N, C-alpha and C positions, 0 to 999 in steps of 0.2 A: 406338687412340690412348691415350697414357699420361695418367693423371690428373695434373693440376697442382693447386697449392694453391687456385687460383681455382675449380676444378671440384669440390673437396671441400666438403661442407657439414658444419659442426660444429654439433651440437645442444647447446644450453645448457639445463641444468636450472634450474628455479626454486630459489633458495636456501631452505633449511629455516628454520623459526622460530629454531632454535638457532644457525644460522649468522648470521642477521640480528641476533640478540641479541648474539652474540659481537662482531660488527662494531660494533654500536651502543654496547655497554658499553665496548669498547676505545677507541673514538673519544671517548666521554664522559670516560673516565678520563685519556686523553692530553690533552684540552682542560683538564681540571682541573689536571694537573701543570704544563702550560705557563702557565696562569693564575696559579698559585701562584708559579712562578718569577718572573713579571713583577711580582707584588705584593710580593715579599719586599724589605724595605728594605735588606738586606745578606745576605752569605753566611750559611748556617746557623750555622757555628761562631762567628760574631761577634754573633749575635742573642741577647739576654737570654732567659731561660727563659719569661717572660711572652709575648714575641713568638712564640717557638717554639710555645707552647701555642695561641696564636691561629691559627697556620698549621695545626696539627694539628686543631684544632676545626673550622675551615672545610673542611679536606680530609675529615674524618670525616662531616660533614653532606652534602657533595656526593657522596661515595662511597655513602653510605646512599641518597640519592635515585636514583643510577644503578642500584644493586642492586635497589631496589624496582621501578623501571621494567623492568628485565630480567626479574625474576620475574613481573611482570604480563604482559609480552609472551610469555614462554614458556608460562605457564599458559593464556593465551587461545587459543593455537594459531591465531591469525589471526581469531578470532571477535570480535564487538563486546564491549567491556569496559564493564561497569557495576559500579563499586566501591561497596561499602556496608559497614555495620557490623551484625552480628547483634545485635539488641537483646533478642530474646526467642525461646525455643524451647519449644514445647509438644509433649510426647511422649505424650499420652494416647491418641489414636487416630491412628496414623501419626506423622508429624512435621510440625508447622507452624512456620514461621519468620516472624519479624517482622524485616525488614531495613530499615535507614534508609539511603537513597541520597542523596548530595549531589554536586553538580557534574556531573550527568549531561547529556550533549549532548541537544539537542532530538530528533535522529534516534533516539537510544537510548531516550529517554523514550517516544516514540511506539511504538517496537517493544515496549517493556515493557508499555505500556497495552494493546496488541493481544494480548499474551500473557495478560492478566489473566483472560480467559474460559476458561482451561483449557489455554493454550499450554504447550509444554514449554520448560524452560530448564535450563541446566547451572550448578551452583554449584561453583566451584573454590575450595578453601580454600588460598590462596597466601599464605604467611607469609614475608615477606622476612627477618624476624629470624633465621630458621634459616641464612641466608647471610651474616650479619654477624659471625661468630665472630672473636674476638681483636682486634676493632677498638679496644677500650678499653685494650689493653696498650701501645699506642704512646704514649710519654710524651716530653716535652721533656727536654733535658739540663739538669741543675741548674746554676745560676749559681755556686754554691759547692760544693766537694767536701765529702763527709761527714766529720765529725770522727771521728778514731779513738778507739775506746773503750779505756780502759786497764785 
């Protein structure tokens, strides 16, 4: 008997963290663009420099948030994320860190407390700033052209 499409089983693989992040950041950036289109009081060419600067500043802030989230997601590799700030490092005997954690979920707080007795944790230094290159070169168009120097 010949195989039909109904008889064939297609195995779907789970998406990787990179694939999920790409989808997530793409969606976030598309939503940002559409949100800005809707919020613009006029077409770009008719907006004064100050209004263009406002649009650019909002876009820069939202893109920064999206990139930070993407970096965190990729760095976590699907593991629970507990963000913190390294406040102190002592390198006398081994390496001791003092990390200030804020905004941690109750579930992650409990997991962290359970690890306090010698449990193993992984510290990933994920700096989103490395992925924010050239965002500050985007400028509004000047309202008035530059005066020619003689």
